N, C-alpha and C positions, 0 to 999 in steps of 0.2 A: 380015740374019742373025738372024732371030727377034725383030725389033723389036716386032711386034704381040704376041707372047707375053710379052715383057719388060714391055711397057706394061700388059698384062692382069694380070700378076703384081703389079706395083706398084699397080695399081688395087685389086686384092684386098687387099693389105696396107693400103692407105689405108682401105678399107672396114672392115677389122677394127680398125684403130686408132680409127676413129670409134666403133665398138661399145665399145672399151675406155674411151673418153671418156664415153660414156653411163653406163658403170658406175663412173665417177669414179676410174679407175685412174691411177696415176702412170706416167711414161714407163718406169721400171724394172719396174713390175708388168706393164705391157703387153708389154714385151720378153720377160719371163719367161713370161707366159701364152701368147703366140703361139709362142714357142720350144717350149714343152711340149705345147701342144694342136694347133698347126697346122704344126709343123716348119719354122717360119720363123726363119732365123738372126737373132739379136739385132742384128747390125750392119745388117741390112736394115731391121728395124723402126725402129732408131735413126735411120737415114738418112732414111727416109720421114717419121718424126715430126719431125726437125729441119727438113725442107723445109716441112712443114705449119706449124711454128712461125714460120718466116720469112715465110710468106704470110699468116699470121693472128696477128700479134704480140699485138694487143689481146685477142683471144679467149683465147689461152693465158695471158696475164697475169691475166685475170679468172678463168680456170679454176684456175690455181695458187692464187690468193687464196681462192677459194671452197672448194677442196679442203682447205685448211689449217683452215678453220672447221668443216667438216662431218664427221660421223662417216662412216667408210667401211665397206664390207662386209668381213666376215672373209675370210681367205684361202680357206677352204673354199667359202664362198658365191661368191667371185670365180671359183674354179676351175670350179664347177658352171655358172655363167652363161656363161663362155667356152666350155666344152664344148658347151653348148646352141647357142651361136652357130656354132661350127665344124660341129656336126652338121647344123644347118639349112643352112649354106652348102654343105656337102658333098652333101647330098641333092639339091640343085638341079643339081650338076655331075657327080655320079657316084653309084653305089649307096651308100646310107648305111650298109651293113654294113661292119665292119672287114675290110679286105682282107688282113690277116695280114702287114703289112709288117715287123713285128718279133716277131709271135707272142705278145706279152704283152698282158694285159688292163690297159690304161692309161686306165681311165675312158672308154673309147670307146663306151659303151653309148648308142645314140641314144634310148633310152626314158627317160633320166634327166630 
């Protein structure tokens, strides 16, 4: 019943979480960014993040420790970076133009 599409979706969320980690985002920041920019429900992001934490406890402990020491990007910088990630991911799977799913200009400009 769509197991391969479910696995593909989970893999995509996993990949986007890895991008959030590269940009030193917290779990909450990642959930918010993926919800806003990729229409991924926060519960999905949270579930995948939790599984990654279980599988990589040591990494996430060090990640949390290093995040608390370092300066982080501003919210605006984070939003811009996530939008670039989403745009580049979308361009490989579909037309990178906004498909008009809600008719609003929600920072979906692929040229940013």
